[in-house]
Backbone of each chain as ProteinMPNN parsed JSONL, in Angstrom:
{"seq_chain_A": "MSQAALGEAVGVTRHTIIAIEQARYSPSLETSFRIARVFNVGLEDVFGWEGD", "coords_chain_A": {"N_chain_A": [[9.888, 12.431, 29.51], [6.778, 13.344, 28.083], [3.905, 11.42, 26.856], [2.473, 12.823, 24.92], [4.345, 14.681, 24.086], [6.269, 12.982, 22.986], [4.665, 11.858, 20.987], [4.216, 14.063, 19.414], [6.747, 14.578, 18.487], [7.464, 12.523, 16.981], [5.378, 12.34, 15.07], [2.846, 11.222, 15.566], [-0.322, 10.646, 17.217], [-0.998, 11.149, 20.784], [-2.524, 8.958, 21.595], [-1.878, 6.919, 19.992], [0.777, 6.557, 20.754], [0.25, 5.598, 23.286], [-1.064, 3.172, 22.588], [0.983, 1.833, 21.43], [2.754, 1.424, 23.514], [1.171, -0.184, 25.046], [1.249, -2.361, 23.614], [-0.847, -2.724, 21.609], [-0.622, -1.893, 19.223], [1.577, -2.143, 16.442], [4.134, -0.182, 15.374], [4.871, 1.544, 12.225], [7.947, 0.922, 10.383], [9.256, 3.272, 9.952], [8.282, 5.125, 11.85], [9.042, 3.695, 14.151], [11.859, 4.02, 13.902], [11.906, 6.756, 14.139], [11.219, 7.03, 16.864], [13.103, 5.727, 18.169], [15.268, 7.389, 17.568], [14.557, 9.78, 18.79], [15.071, 9.168, 21.489], [17.713, 8.65, 21.184], [18.912, 6.118, 20.746], [19.381, 2.675, 19.672], [17.233, 0.703, 17.519], [16.56, -1.774, 18.574], [16.807, -1.321, 21.152], [14.606, -0.08, 21.981], [12.501, -1.377, 20.878], [11.219, -4.799, 20.86], [10.945, -8.153, 19.555], [8.969, -11.007, 19.791], [9.35, -13.47, 18.306], [9.434, -16.663, 16.346]], "CA_chain_A": [[9.073, 12.958, 28.265], [5.319, 12.881, 28.115], [3.371, 10.714, 25.702], [2.084, 13.824, 23.963], [5.512, 15.235, 23.477], [6.861, 11.931, 22.079], [3.784, 11.729, 19.804], [4.402, 15.23, 18.604], [8.141, 14.544, 18.061], [7.554, 11.37, 15.85], [4.312, 12.573, 14.135], [1.685, 10.443, 15.775], [-1.054, 11.015, 18.378], [-0.742, 10.59, 22.033], [-3.264, 7.68, 21.718], [-1.04, 5.894, 19.285], [1.904, 6.21, 21.61], [-0.257, 4.692, 24.318], [-1.484, 1.956, 22.015], [2.234, 1.189, 21.141], [3.203, 1.104, 24.82], [0.313, -1.328, 25.54], [1.408, -3.526, 22.639], [-2.031, -2.748, 20.945], [-0.315, -1.434, 17.88], [2.94, -2.241, 16.104], [4.249, 1.071, 14.524], [5.692, 1.336, 11.047], [9.351, 1.047, 10.62], [9.767, 4.765, 10.059], [7.918, 5.586, 13.221], [9.948, 2.998, 15.064], [13.239, 4.607, 13.807], [11.832, 8.088, 14.767], [11.084, 6.96, 18.305], [14.532, 5.425, 18.671], [16.104, 8.546, 17.399], [14.297, 10.748, 19.912], [15.929, 8.705, 22.609], [19.171, 8.487, 20.877], [19.252, 4.685, 21.098], [19.061, 1.843, 18.567], [15.809, 0.285, 17.359], [16.334, -2.843, 19.405], [16.802, -0.821, 22.648], [13.287, 0.331, 22.247], [11.452, -2.516, 20.455], [11.629, -6.152, 20.771], [10.084, -9.057, 18.899], [8.957, -12.288, 20.388], [8.979, -14.545, 17.243], [10.022, -18.012, 16.599]], "C_chain_A": [[7.697, 12.422, 28.373], [4.947, 12.155, 26.732], [3.063, 11.649, 24.63], [3.303, 14.441, 23.309], [6.223, 14.262, 22.5], [5.987, 11.836, 20.757], [4.087, 12.852, 18.837], [5.739, 15.065, 17.79], [8.202, 13.521, 16.862], [6.323, 11.423, 14.839], [3.169, 11.719, 14.323], [0.834, 11.079, 16.922], [-0.614, 10.476, 19.658], [-1.312, 9.2, 22.311], [-2.543, 6.691, 20.993], [0.154, 5.552, 20.075], [1.408, 5.359, 22.721], [-0.571, 3.359, 23.794], [-0.062, 1.199, 21.699], [2.885, 0.65, 22.501], [2.479, -0.138, 25.446], [0.286, -2.511, 24.674], [0.028, -3.8, 21.939], [-1.783, -2.396, 19.49], [1.239, -1.461, 17.564], [3.252, -1.07, 15.07], [4.971, 0.661, 13.253], [7.203, 1.41, 11.339], [9.899, 2.392, 10.788], [9.443, 5.363, 11.418], [8.71, 5.092, 14.269], [11.332, 3.674, 15.235], [13.135, 6.099, 14.572], [11.744, 8.072, 16.281], [12.385, 6.683, 18.836], [15.335, 6.614, 18.564], [15.924, 9.718, 18.428], [14.995, 10.379, 21.112], [17.311, 8.474, 22.377], [19.704, 7.041, 21.19], [18.99, 3.939, 19.727], [17.71, 1.25, 18.681], [15.523, -0.779, 18.4], [16.468, -2.537, 20.9], [15.387, -0.455, 22.932], [12.241, -0.755, 21.952], [11.998, -3.813, 20.472], [10.587, -7.055, 20.029], [10.103, -10.453, 19.415], [8.416, -13.346, 19.286], [9.654, -15.744, 17.503], [11.453, -18.029, 15.845]], "O_chain_A": [[7.455, 11.258, 28.695], [5.597, 12.302, 25.697], [3.351, 11.345, 23.472], [3.299, 14.698, 22.105], [6.685, 14.623, 21.418], [6.496, 11.751, 19.64], [4.201, 12.651, 17.628], [5.813, 15.373, 16.6], [8.933, 13.717, 15.891], [6.268, 10.64, 13.89], [2.484, 11.441, 13.339], [1.322, 12.025, 17.541], [0.073, 9.456, 19.697], [-0.769, 8.397, 23.07], [-2.61, 5.539, 21.422], [0.557, 4.39, 20.104], [2.113, 4.423, 23.099], [-0.357, 2.395, 24.53], [-0.049, -0.032, 21.735], [3.466, -0.434, 22.545], [3.032, -0.946, 26.192], [-0.458, -3.476, 24.848], [-0.278, -4.965, 21.685], [-2.649, -2.588, 18.637], [2.055, -0.9, 18.296], [2.644, -1.036, 14.0], [5.595, -0.398, 13.184], [7.644, 1.889, 12.383], [10.806, 2.67, 11.572], [10.273, 6.03, 12.036], [9.078, 5.811, 15.198], [11.881, 3.878, 16.318], [13.969, 6.543, 15.361], [12.165, 9.034, 16.923], [12.808, 7.279, 19.827], [16.107, 6.863, 19.49], [16.831, 10.445, 18.835], [15.524, 11.273, 21.772], [18.055, 8.125, 23.293], [20.759, 6.836, 21.789], [18.453, 4.521, 18.783], [17.088, 1.259, 19.743], [14.472, -0.775, 19.04], [16.263, -3.392, 21.761], [14.986, -0.52, 24.094], [11.276, -0.975, 22.684], [13.167, -3.992, 20.132], [9.426, -6.66, 19.927], [11.173, -11.057, 19.481], [7.333, -13.929, 19.347], [10.31, -15.979, 18.518], [12.162, -19.034, 15.889]]}, "seq_chain_B": "MTFRERSAWVMSCMLILVGGFYLKLVIGDGVPPSAAAIPLVLFTVVLSIAAQIVLALMSPRETSTPADERERLVIDKAAHFSSYVLPTGVVAGLGWFMASQDGMALFHIALTSLVVGQIIEYGMQIFLLRSKV", "coords_chain_B": {"N_chain_B": [[-10.676, 9.935, 25.142], [-10.351, 9.99, 21.657], [-10.566, 12.612, 19.131], [-11.438, 11.532, 16.723], [-12.764, 9.169, 17.614], [-14.78, 10.252, 19.208], [-16.158, 11.649, 17.138], [-16.932, 9.399, 15.536], [-18.63, 8.084, 17.336], [-20.787, 10.051, 17.608], [-21.66, 10.284, 14.922], [-22.503, 7.671, 14.456], [-24.423, 7.309, 16.3], [-26.247, 9.292, 15.64], [-26.928, 8.483, 13.107], [-28.343, 5.946, 13.726], [-30.374, 6.941, 15.169], [-31.674, 8.714, 13.257], [-32.067, 6.862, 11.151], [-33.654, 4.992, 12.281], [-35.866, 6.493, 12.931], [-36.711, 7.18, 10.374], [-37.378, 4.666, 9.339], [-39.493, 4.082, 11.015], [-41.346, 6.115, 10.366], [-41.839, 5.457, 7.624], [-42.358, 2.662, 7.366], [-43.72, 2.012, 9.783], [-45.66, 4.261, 10.13], [-46.687, 4.646, 7.591], [-45.91, 6.698, 5.815], [-45.059, 8.137, 2.702], [-42.09, 7.102, 1.029], [-40.804, 9.091, -0.522], [-41.529, 11.424, 0.527], [-40.516, 11.276, 3.062], [-37.711, 10.657, 2.859], [-36.067, 12.648, 1.524], [-36.241, 15.249, 3.164], [-35.324, 13.931, 5.53], [-32.766, 13.239, 4.832], [-31.525, 15.708, 4.194], [-31.71, 16.876, 6.702], [-29.992, 15.139, 8.143], [-27.603, 15.696, 6.895], [-27.195, 18.463, 7.67], [-27.338, 18.275, 10.393], [-25.179, 16.522, 10.964], [-23.0, 18.149, 9.985], [-23.272, 20.315, 11.838], [-22.682, 18.969, 14.129], [-20.071, 18.113, 13.673], [-18.795, 20.511, 13.682], [-19.228, 21.497, 16.325], [-17.843, 19.419, 17.739], [-15.193, 19.992, 16.694], [-14.748, 22.486, 17.721], [-14.578, 21.751, 20.374], [-12.186, 20.456, 20.551], [-10.028, 21.961, 19.054], [-7.259, 21.641, 18.369], [-6.655, 18.935, 18.029], [-8.39, 18.388, 15.911], [-7.358, 19.776, 13.686], [-5.163, 18.316, 13.195], [-3.811, 15.895, 10.957], [-5.023, 12.556, 10.221], [-3.128, 10.09, 11.894], [-0.647, 7.32, 11.368], [-1.765, 4.973, 12.682], [-4.438, 5.705, 13.03], [-5.248, 6.036, 10.303], [-4.983, 3.366, 9.441], [-7.039, 2.113, 11.002], [-9.19, 3.406, 10.027], [-9.199, 2.539, 7.329], [-9.524, -0.174, 7.611], [-11.888, -0.422, 8.95], [-13.586, 0.632, 6.895], [-13.151, -1.289, 4.929], [-14.218, -3.549, 6.109], [-16.963, -2.703, 6.351], [-17.639, -2.389, 3.808], [-18.834, -4.589, 2.704], [-21.465, -4.63, 3.238], [-23.244, -2.842, 1.964], [-23.234, -3.752, -0.919], [-24.135, -6.441, -0.526], [-26.698, -5.833, 0.613], [-27.849, -4.609, -1.697], [-27.763, -6.55, -3.551], [-29.507, -8.492, -2.272], [-31.802, -6.957, -2.187], [-32.442, -6.671, -5.024], [-32.767, -9.209, -5.582], [-34.996, -9.785, -4.118], [-36.749, -7.981, -5.418], [-36.823, -9.304, -7.957], [-38.279, -11.465, -7.327], [-40.676, -10.391, -6.186], [-41.433, -8.245, -7.515], [-41.585, -5.76, -6.22], [-40.87, -2.651, -6.008], [-40.423, -0.666, -4.182], [-39.852, -2.079, -1.995], [-37.295, -2.741, -2.658], [-36.047, -0.368, -2.751], [-36.156, 0.371, -0.031], [-34.683, -1.618, 1.139], [-32.239, -1.291, -0.08], [-31.521, 1.511, 0.779], [-31.643, 1.033, 3.666], [-29.521, -0.707, 3.763], [-27.404, 1.015, 3.066], [-27.362, 2.845, 5.163], [-26.984, 1.164, 7.39], [-24.504, 0.077, 6.687], [-22.97, 2.373, 6.964], [-23.254, 2.77, 9.788], [-22.135, 0.47, 10.725], [-19.522, 0.946, 9.816], [-18.706, 3.1, 11.352], [-18.967, 2.008, 13.915], [-17.15, 0.008, 13.725], [-14.83, 1.515, 13.618], [-14.785, 2.72, 16.204], [-14.493, 0.387, 17.74], [-12.057, -0.646, 16.753], [-10.226, 1.472, 17.397], [-10.142, 1.154, 20.089], [-9.045, -1.319, 20.379], [-6.643, -3.936, 19.745], [-4.747, -3.179, 16.868]], "CA_chain_B": [[-11.219, 9.626, 23.915], [-9.781, 10.95, 20.558], [-11.528, 13.434, 18.346], [-12.009, 10.637, 15.765], [-13.622, 8.263, 18.26], [-15.959, 11.081, 19.467], [-16.8, 11.824, 15.891], [-17.528, 8.126, 15.098], [-19.797, 7.84, 18.255], [-21.699, 11.021, 17.362], [-22.198, 9.916, 13.658], [-23.209, 6.395, 14.48], [-25.872, 7.468, 17.213], [-27.098, 10.123, 14.793], [-27.521, 7.496, 11.96], [-29.23, 5.06, 14.298], [-31.722, 7.62, 15.445], [-32.428, 9.122, 12.119], [-32.576, 5.749, 10.265], [-34.695, 4.405, 13.024], [-37.052, 7.405, 12.736], [-37.197, 6.888, 8.881], [-38.149, 3.303, 9.205], [-40.801, 4.351, 11.809], [-42.286, 6.958, 9.417], [-42.185, 4.822, 6.377], [-42.914, 1.315, 7.576], [-44.793, 2.09, 10.86], [-46.809, 5.308, 9.857], [-47.027, 4.613, 6.22], [-45.553, 7.954, 5.071], [-44.386, 7.796, 1.414], [-40.542, 7.281, 1.19], [-40.242, 10.221, -1.234], [-41.772, 12.532, 1.417], [-39.738, 11.185, 4.262], [-36.296, 10.521, 2.656], [-35.42, 13.882, 1.316], [-36.064, 15.971, 4.238], [-34.439, 13.451, 6.556], [-31.202, 13.202, 4.299], [-31.08, 17.1, 4.477], [-31.611, 17.047, 8.113], [-28.887, 14.384, 8.545], [-26.428, 16.333, 6.461], [-27.078, 19.621, 8.436], [-26.972, 17.885, 11.783], [-23.666, 16.084, 11.011], [-22.128, 19.224, 9.857], [-23.236, 20.903, 13.08], [-22.047, 18.054, 15.117], [-18.612, 18.135, 13.498], [-18.319, 21.919, 14.135], [-19.196, 21.391, 17.751], [-16.684, 18.56, 18.209], [-13.989, 20.69, 16.346], [-14.64, 23.606, 18.701], [-14.253, 21.21, 21.675], [-10.76, 20.081, 20.534], [-9.467, 22.47, 17.977], [-5.779, 21.29, 18.003], [-6.699, 17.568, 17.447], [-9.132, 18.467, 14.7], [-6.476, 20.225, 12.674], [-4.107, 17.269, 12.984], [-4.254, 14.851, 10.204], [-4.925, 11.184, 10.822], [-1.792, 9.468, 11.95], [-0.684, 6.003, 10.641], [-2.696, 4.091, 13.284], [-5.923, 6.067, 12.733], [-5.452, 5.589, 8.912], [-5.141, 1.919, 9.337], [-8.248, 1.882, 11.567], [-10.231, 4.109, 9.016], [-9.154, 1.781, 6.201], [-10.012, -1.492, 8.084], [-13.274, -0.257, 9.123], [-14.184, 0.822, 5.515], [-13.061, -2.426, 4.195], [-15.256, -4.482, 6.707], [-18.302, -2.228, 6.173], [-17.827, -2.246, 2.329], [-19.609, -5.668, 2.095], [-22.88, -4.41, 3.635], [-24.123, -2.262, 0.84], [-23.468, -4.678, -2.077], [-25.06, -7.448, -0.098], [-28.123, -5.375, 0.573], [-28.414, -4.38, -2.914], [-28.035, -7.947, -4.187], [-30.729, -8.991, -1.597], [-32.933, -6.133, -2.691], [-32.585, -6.973, -6.336], [-33.357, -10.605, -5.522], [-36.518, -9.619, -3.66], [-37.511, -7.247, -6.488], [-37.13, -10.16, -9.036], [-39.291, -12.357, -6.837], [-41.953, -9.855, -5.789], [-41.726, -6.989, -8.342], [-41.883, -4.632, -5.231], [-39.861, -1.62, -6.193], [-40.434, 0.024, -3.001], [-38.977, -2.988, -1.05], [-35.838, -2.678, -3.19], [-35.578, 1.05, -2.307], [-36.036, 0.286, 1.485], [-33.531, -2.557, 1.387], [-30.926, -0.514, -0.517], [-31.28, 2.58, 1.666], [-31.23, 0.498, 4.824], [-28.073, -1.236, 3.701], [-26.567, 2.135, 2.949], [-27.302, 3.319, 6.502], [-26.41, 0.11, 8.142], [-23.144, 0.049, 6.289], [-22.241, 3.452, 7.588], [-23.221, 2.504, 11.163], [-20.994, -0.568, 11.012], [-18.196, 1.5, 9.557], [-18.442, 3.894, 12.582], [-18.871, 1.029, 15.04], [-15.743, -0.735, 13.668], [-13.792, 2.566, 13.947], [-14.667, 2.779, 17.614], [-13.918, -0.994, 18.315], [-10.522, -0.773, 16.28], [-9.607, 2.452, 18.031], [-9.92, 0.711, 21.372], [-8.407, -2.636, 20.521], [-5.308, -4.156, 19.102], [-4.998, -3.138, 15.412]], "C_chain_B": [[-10.779, 10.589, 22.81], [-10.955, 11.611, 19.869], [-12.249, 12.438, 17.338], [-13.037, 9.672, 16.339], [-14.996, 9.049, 18.65], [-16.89, 11.28, 18.313], [-17.573, 10.558, 15.444], [-18.817, 7.905, 16.036], [-20.979, 8.847, 17.9], [-22.536, 10.612, 16.066], [-23.058, 8.677, 13.718], [-24.6, 6.533, 15.176], [-26.805, 8.307, 16.374], [-27.753, 9.212, 13.651], [-28.528, 6.449, 12.553], [-30.544, 5.771, 14.595], [-32.444, 8.127, 14.191], [-32.949, 7.852, 11.195], [-33.718, 5.045, 11.017], [-36.064, 5.189, 12.801], [-37.526, 7.272, 11.338], [-37.978, 5.699, 8.773], [-39.472, 3.431, 9.916], [-41.829, 5.047, 10.991], [-42.797, 6.062, 8.275], [-42.924, 3.402, 6.625], [-43.979, 1.332, 8.65], [-45.939, 3.0, 10.571], [-47.305, 5.298, 8.479], [-46.763, 5.908, 5.42], [-44.69, 7.521, 3.874], [-42.856, 8.055, 1.469], [-40.084, 8.522, 0.514], [-40.521, 11.479, -0.287], [-40.957, 12.47, 2.646], [-38.193, 11.258, 4.064], [-35.532, 11.862, 2.441], [-35.213, 14.843, 2.461], [-35.198, 15.273, 5.403], [-32.936, 13.352, 6.158], [-30.621, 14.692, 4.404], [-30.879, 17.436, 5.84], [-30.357, 16.377, 8.552], [-27.667, 15.131, 8.217], [-26.141, 17.625, 7.36], [-26.655, 19.317, 9.836], [-25.545, 17.297, 11.842], [-22.719, 17.168, 10.743], [-21.997, 20.132, 11.109], [-22.472, 20.218, 14.141], [-20.449, 18.165, 15.051], [-18.092, 19.411, 13.839], [-18.256, 21.962, 15.585], [-18.014, 20.619, 18.29], [-15.352, 19.241, 17.819], [-13.734, 21.896, 17.205], [-14.201, 23.062, 20.032], [-12.725, 20.829, 21.769], [-10.222, 20.695, 19.16], [-8.161, 22.013, 17.39], [-5.906, 19.821, 17.333], [-7.458, 17.575, 16.156], [-8.284, 18.848, 13.565], [-5.402, 19.254, 12.336], [-4.635, 16.16, 12.029], [-4.208, 13.533, 10.806], [-3.586, 10.636, 10.802], [-1.798, 8.051, 11.399], [-1.659, 4.945, 11.189], [-4.163, 4.308, 12.845], [-6.162, 5.861, 11.212], [-5.719, 4.271, 8.789], [-6.535, 1.526, 9.933], [-9.422, 2.367, 10.589], [-10.258, 2.979, 7.902], [-9.789, 0.349, 6.501], [-11.389, -1.522, 8.237], [-14.085, -0.015, 7.896], [-14.268, -0.464, 4.721], [-14.136, -3.479, 4.796], [-16.703, -4.018, 6.287], [-18.648, -2.304, 4.7], [-18.686, -3.414, 1.739], [-21.054, -5.428, 2.41], [-23.741, -3.896, 2.513], [-24.328, -3.182, -0.365], [-24.377, -5.905, -1.685], [-26.472, -7.026, 0.038], [-28.666, -5.102, -0.711], [-28.622, -5.618, -3.736], [-29.356, -8.474, -3.613], [-31.95, -8.269, -2.159], [-33.3, -6.525, -4.162], [-33.299, -8.309, -6.462], [-34.792, -10.514, -5.152], [-37.332, -8.994, -4.682], [-37.732, -8.385, -7.597], [-38.168, -11.132, -8.678], [-40.596, -11.776, -6.643], [-42.452, -8.709, -6.727], [-42.099, -5.775, -7.444], [-40.76, -3.597, -5.328], [-39.533, -0.905, -5.005], [-39.58, -0.717, -1.91], [-37.479, -2.79, -1.351], [-35.273, -1.427, -2.693], [-35.333, 1.095, -0.774], [-34.821, -0.521, 1.836], [-32.182, -1.865, 1.007], [-30.555, 0.533, 0.437], [-30.936, 2.096, 3.1], [-29.795, -0.144, 4.887], [-27.089, -0.067, 3.771], [-26.326, 2.618, 4.411], [-26.645, 2.409, 7.52], [-24.884, -0.01, 8.031], [-22.376, 1.183, 7.024], [-22.209, 3.31, 9.219], [-22.166, 1.522, 11.605], [-19.652, 0.022, 10.787], [-17.761, 2.26, 10.794], [-18.146, 3.069, 13.762], [-17.448, 0.281, 14.971], [-14.663, 0.238, 13.875], [-13.553, 2.591, 15.389], [-14.099, 1.48, 18.225], [-12.439, -1.024, 17.949], [-9.721, 0.22, 17.102], [-9.281, 2.008, 19.468], [-9.232, -0.602, 21.55], [-7.161, -2.74, 19.78], [-5.571, -4.216, 17.62], [-3.784, -3.877, 14.777]], "O_chain_B": [[-10.816, 11.809, 22.971], [-12.119, 11.233, 20.003], [-13.463, 12.502, 17.142], [-14.043, 9.367, 15.697], [-16.109, 8.566, 18.445], [-18.111, 11.14, 18.388], [-18.727, 10.648, 15.026], [-19.903, 7.587, 15.551], [-22.125, 8.397, 17.92], [-23.766, 10.581, 16.047], [-24.148, 8.605, 13.15], [-25.649, 6.03, 14.774], [-28.016, 8.083, 16.377], [-28.951, 9.256, 13.369], [-29.498, 6.121, 11.871], [-31.638, 5.281, 14.317], [-33.662, 7.992, 14.07], [-34.038, 7.849, 10.622], [-34.655, 4.555, 10.387], [-37.137, 4.642, 12.548], [-38.74, 7.254, 11.137], [-39.074, 5.664, 8.214], [-40.481, 2.917, 9.435], [-42.994, 4.658, 10.918], [-43.995, 5.944, 8.019], [-43.992, 3.131, 6.074], [-45.041, 0.736, 8.47], [-47.093, 2.602, 10.733], [-48.326, 5.933, 8.212], [-47.415, 6.123, 4.398], [-43.773, 6.707, 3.98], [-42.416, 9.116, 1.911], [-39.036, 9.037, 0.904], [-39.783, 12.463, -0.347], [-40.703, 13.507, 3.257], [-37.465, 11.799, 4.896], [-34.519, 12.142, 3.084], [-34.072, 15.229, 2.714], [-34.466, 15.947, 6.127], [-32.025, 13.377, 6.985], [-29.433, 14.889, 4.66], [-29.979, 18.206, 6.176], [-29.632, 17.002, 9.326], [-26.763, 15.253, 9.044], [-24.996, 17.846, 7.754], [-25.773, 19.957, 10.409], [-24.802, 17.618, 12.769], [-21.615, 17.104, 11.285], [-20.926, 20.638, 11.443], [-21.73, 20.809, 14.926], [-19.703, 18.276, 16.024], [-16.948, 19.463, 14.291], [-17.255, 22.454, 16.104], [-17.285, 21.082, 19.166], [-14.4, 19.079, 18.583], [-12.581, 22.284, 17.392], [-13.529, 23.766, 20.785], [-12.098, 20.869, 22.828], [-10.001, 19.934, 18.218], [-7.945, 21.981, 16.179], [-5.35, 19.555, 16.267], [-7.138, 16.738, 15.313], [-8.461, 18.274, 12.491], [-4.782, 19.358, 11.278], [-5.702, 15.583, 12.236], [-3.485, 13.31, 11.777], [-2.918, 10.696, 9.77], [-2.86, 7.584, 10.985], [-2.275, 4.169, 10.457], [-4.925, 3.438, 12.422], [-7.293, 5.51, 10.873], [-6.653, 3.927, 8.065], [-7.165, 0.634, 9.364], [-10.458, 1.718, 10.444], [-11.358, 2.52, 7.592], [-10.506, -0.2, 5.663], [-12.082, -2.433, 7.784], [-15.238, -0.446, 7.861], [-15.217, -0.733, 3.985], [-14.828, -4.167, 4.045], [-17.539, -4.844, 5.92], [-19.828, -2.288, 4.351], [-19.18, -3.366, 0.613], [-21.867, -6.096, 1.772], [-24.795, -4.437, 2.177], [-25.463, -3.381, -0.798], [-25.254, -6.311, -2.447], [-27.38, -7.753, -0.366], [-29.861, -5.314, -0.912], [-29.562, -5.708, -4.526], [-30.239, -8.865, -4.376], [-32.955, -8.869, -2.54], [-34.49, -6.684, -4.434], [-34.22, -8.525, -7.25], [-35.675, -11.088, -5.789], [-38.491, -9.367, -4.866], [-38.834, -8.395, -8.146], [-38.894, -11.618, -9.546], [-41.601, -12.451, -6.864], [-43.612, -8.297, -6.738], [-42.835, -4.885, -7.87], [-39.737, -3.786, -4.67], [-38.371, -0.542, -4.824], [-38.809, -0.165, -1.125], [-36.607, -2.694, -0.488], [-34.126, -1.393, -2.246], [-34.42, 1.773, -0.301], [-34.034, -0.158, 2.711], [-31.187, -1.905, 1.731], [-29.422, 0.54, 0.919], [-30.037, 2.666, 3.717], [-29.063, -0.101, 5.876], [-26.067, -0.149, 4.451], [-25.175, 2.773, 4.82], [-25.869, 2.834, 8.376], [-24.131, -0.159, 8.992], [-21.311, 0.973, 7.605], [-21.233, 3.701, 9.858], [-21.458, 1.664, 12.601], [-18.701, -0.34, 11.48], [-16.628, 2.121, 11.254], [-17.224, 3.343, 14.53], [-16.76, 0.015, 15.957], [-13.586, -0.178, 14.3], [-12.419, 2.511, 15.861], [-13.293, 1.537, 19.154], [-11.627, -1.405, 18.791], [-8.606, -0.119, 17.5], [-8.264, 2.427, 20.021], [-8.869, -0.994, 22.659], [-6.653, -1.759, 19.236], [-6.356, -5.012, 17.105], [-3.71, -4.005, 13.555]]}, "name": "protein", "num_of_chains": 2, "seq": "MSQAALGEAVGVTRHTIIAIEQARYSPSLETSFRIARVFNVGLEDVFGWEGDMTFRERSAWVMSCMLILVGGFYLKLVIGDGVPPSAAAIPLVLFTVVLSIAAQIVLALMSPRETSTPADERERLVIDKAAHFSSYVLPTGVVAGLGWFMASQDGMALFHIALTSLVVGQIIEYGMQIFLLRSKV"}
């Protein structure tokens, strides 16, 4: 799937998808769920958090 | 480069050129501000509309798409950052006026603050669109 197609599917621009991939932007919870649903996987299969 | 970034580049460059030309006319050449300001403001409005139309024609699909969540965040942060410039300039201009009774200087400082604030807002949009938000 292209970045543009994913962006269109979840309602953001291709540039925002690129920023998410490069860890330059943390998407909203809603967009995170939308991305996970596009790939039919859980949220933590797509996103991780390196906190304490 | 996104439509919004292109637009910010065009607007900031235009404001730098028009603002610089205004300061040259008024401070450098001694043209009265009333004679220089109104035509330049009208020229800036017309030029910015023309520039936005050209940019829109270059990428019609992107233009019709509303700003997404990241772009809205960038726009908000840039506006917040630049919102300090105009009040600071106005307060400085008022202070200068109280000290010198020079109304024209107050006008120049307020107008320059307005233009610089807009340039900083567009500059911040460009910076934030390219960096981690």
